[in-house]
N, C-alpha and C positions, 0 to 999 in steps of 0.2 A: 814884336807885334803889339800894337796898342789897341785896346778895346774902345770902340766908338759907341757910346751909349745911344746916340741918335739913330743907330741902325738896329736897335733892339725891337722885338715884336711889341706891338701895342698891347697894353693891359687895360681891360675894360672892367670896371667895378660896378657891382649891383648890390643895392640894399633894398630888400623886399621883406614881405611878411612870411611868405611860404615858398619853399623851393622843393621841386619834385625832380628826382634823379631817375631818368629813363622814361621814355614815352611809349611804353606798351599800353594796352587797354586799361590796365589798372592806373598807371601814371597819368594817362590822358584824362580819364574820368576824374581822378583826384584833383588835378590842376584846374580843370574846367569848373568843378564844384566849388573849389575855394575861391576862384576868381569871381564867380557869379555871386558869391556872398560878400563881395566888396573888398577882398584882400588882394594886394599887389602880389602876384605870383609869377614865378619863373619856372619853366619846364625845360630840362636839359636832356636832350636825346643824342645818343652817340651814333645814330644811323641817319641816312638822308630821308627816311620815311617814318611816320608814326604807326603805331599799331602792334609792334612787336611780332609775335607769331601770326597775328591776324593780318599783317601787311602783305603786300604783293611779293615780298621777299620770301615768305614762308607759306602763306595762303591757308592757314588753318581757320576753320569756320568758327563763328561766335555762337556755338550751340552748347552752352553749359547747363542750361536748365533741363531737367529730366522730367519725363511724364507728359501725358496728353494735355495739350493746351497750355503748357508751361513755357514762358518766355522770359528772358531778361528784361527788366523794366528800367526806368530811369534814363540816364544818359546813354547807356548802351542801346536801348530801344530807340531813342531819339536818333542816334547815329545810323542805325540800321534802316529806319524809316526814311531818313533823308537820302540814304544811298539808293533805296528803291526808287525814289523820285528822280534823282539826278543821274542815276546809273542803271537804267532799266535792263541793260544787257549784262549786268553784274560783272563788269570787267574789273580785274584786280587793281590795275593801275589807276582807274578812276576812283575806286574805293580809297586809295591813298590820298587823292585830292580832297575827298570829303572829310577825312580826318584832319588833313592839313588846314583846311578852311576853318574848321571848328576851333582849332587852337590859334591860328594866326590872326583871326578876326575877333577873337573873344576879348572883350574889355577886361582890363586889369591883368591880362596874361601875356607874358613875353616868352617867345619860343626860341630856343637855341638848338638848331639841328647840327649834326656832325660834330658835336662837342663831347669829348670824353673827360670825365672826372679822373684826375690822376693823384691828387693829394688833398689833405684837409688839415685844419688846425683845431685844437680843442683847448678849453680852459674851464676849470672848475667842473669837470665831468660833463661838459656840454660842447657840442660842435659850434665853433664860432665862425668858421670860414671854410669853404671848399673851393678848389681851384681846378679849372678845366682848360683844355686846349681845343679850339675850333679849327679843324684842319682846312676847310674850304675858305675860311676868311683869314687864316693865319693870325688869329687873335687869341690872347690868353685872357681868361675870365676869372675874376674873383667874386664869389657870391657870399654875401653875409645876410643872415635872416634869423628869425626866432625859431622857426620850425623847418625841419628837413624831413622829407619822405623818401625813403629808399625803395623804389618800385622796380629795382633791377632783379634779374634772375640769379645773380651771384653776389648780392649784398655788397655793393660797391663801397658803402660807408662803414662796413664792419671793422675796418682798421681803426676806427675811432674808439673801439672798445664797447660800443653799444650792444645791448643784447639783441640777438636775432634767433630765429627758429627756422627749422627746415622740416617739411613734411606736413601732415594733416593733423588738425586739432580734434579733440574728442567732442562728442555731442554736448556734453555737460558744460564745456568751457564757455561757449558762447550761445548755448541753447539753440543749436542748429540741428534740426531733425534729420537732415540728409547727410550729416557728417558721420564718420565711423564711431562706434561706441568707445573704442580706445584710440588714443592718439598713436601715430606712427611716423616714420621718416620717409614715407613714400612720396614721390613727386611724379610729374608727368614724364613718361618715357619717350622713346623715339616714336614718331608718327609717320605712317605711310599714307600719303594723300593721293587718291586717284580721282581725277576729274573727267567726267564724260559729258559731252554736250552733243545733242542731236543736230545734225546739219543736213542740208540737201546733198545727196550723193554727187550731184553734178558739180558741186562747189569744191569737191576734193580732187586734187590732181596728185597722183602718186608719183614719187620720184624713183620707185623701185625698177620700173620697166627699163628706162634708159641705162640704169646702173647694171642690171642683169644683162642687157644686150651688150654693153661695153665689156663686161667680164667674160662673156661666153663666145665672143666673136672669134671664130677659127678653132674652137675647142672640139674634141671628139663628140659624136652624137650622144653618147651616154652622159657625158658631163653636162651637155646642154639640156638634157632631160632632167637632171637633178636641179639645175638652175631654174627650169620652168616650174618645177614643183615648188621651189622657194618663192617664185614670183606669184604663183597662185595662192600660196599660204598668206602672202602679204597683200592680197587684193582687198581693198577697202570698199568695194562697191556694195557689199551686202552688210557691212558692219561699220559703225562709226569709228571704233577703235579696236584694233587687234593687238594683243600682247603675245608675241611669238618668242618662245625660248628655244633656241637651237641647242639641242642636247649634245649632238655629236656631228662632226663633219669628218668624213672619211679622209684618211691620209692620201688616198689615191686621187680624189677630186682636187685637194689642195696641191698635190704634186703636179697635176695636169695644168692648173692655173700658173704655177710657178714656172713650169717648163715653157709654157706659152710666152710668159713675160720675158724669159731669157732667150726666146727665139729657137728653142730646141723642139724637135719633132718627137712626140711621145704618144703612147697608147694609154688608154685609161682602163684601170683594173679595179677601181674602187667599188665599194658596195653602197655608195650614196650616203645620205645622212637622214636622221630621224628628227622629227619636230615634235 
């Protein structure tokens, strides 16, 4: 088998002043700031959307400032204000487009989405080149610059041997009054996001009733009674959102449904279920 060099993937080379790896909120703000100061900048993001945890993929809110009347200022506030104007219903997917627009149409800034950095080169204790693969375009990218900013959550460029830190710094290190007194290795843990939105009850169509009717058709009266309780528990007419945890379903009710599915005649002896 002979190798045909004409069939190789295209390699695109970039020579810029500043390169930012990952396009979360930190990387996005860093790249916009640098570009606005007249520096040719490239932003490399391995996802199809910008924003990181704040994007529609995760949907964590940008509420980092604590205290009454405290808000994030600068580019973060600029992005949030524009989102209020262009996205009054606060849809997460439209928030993605606000972030994309800021990067895509920013002068001196080139955006590479769906591009993962996989290797780098160093010389004289400095990073001289990083290489990435852009899946959607099937392009290989080589980026050379004077300055690199690793804004990823897992230190993509740590293989260069560059120093990196994990956790929170002490107040005295950068004169931050809200930082802990002593540094530690704590970072953001898992987050549980619950989003509630008030809607007109007439606009909600529950899919539980047709499902309950389908499952209980032909079942004994007691089993139908249990299903009716479940149907009432999942009634959305009085509440925007109900989170129902079914703690136990009796074996008798399940057996009745199973016997019905197999066409067998059975009587129901279960004690129901509790919610």
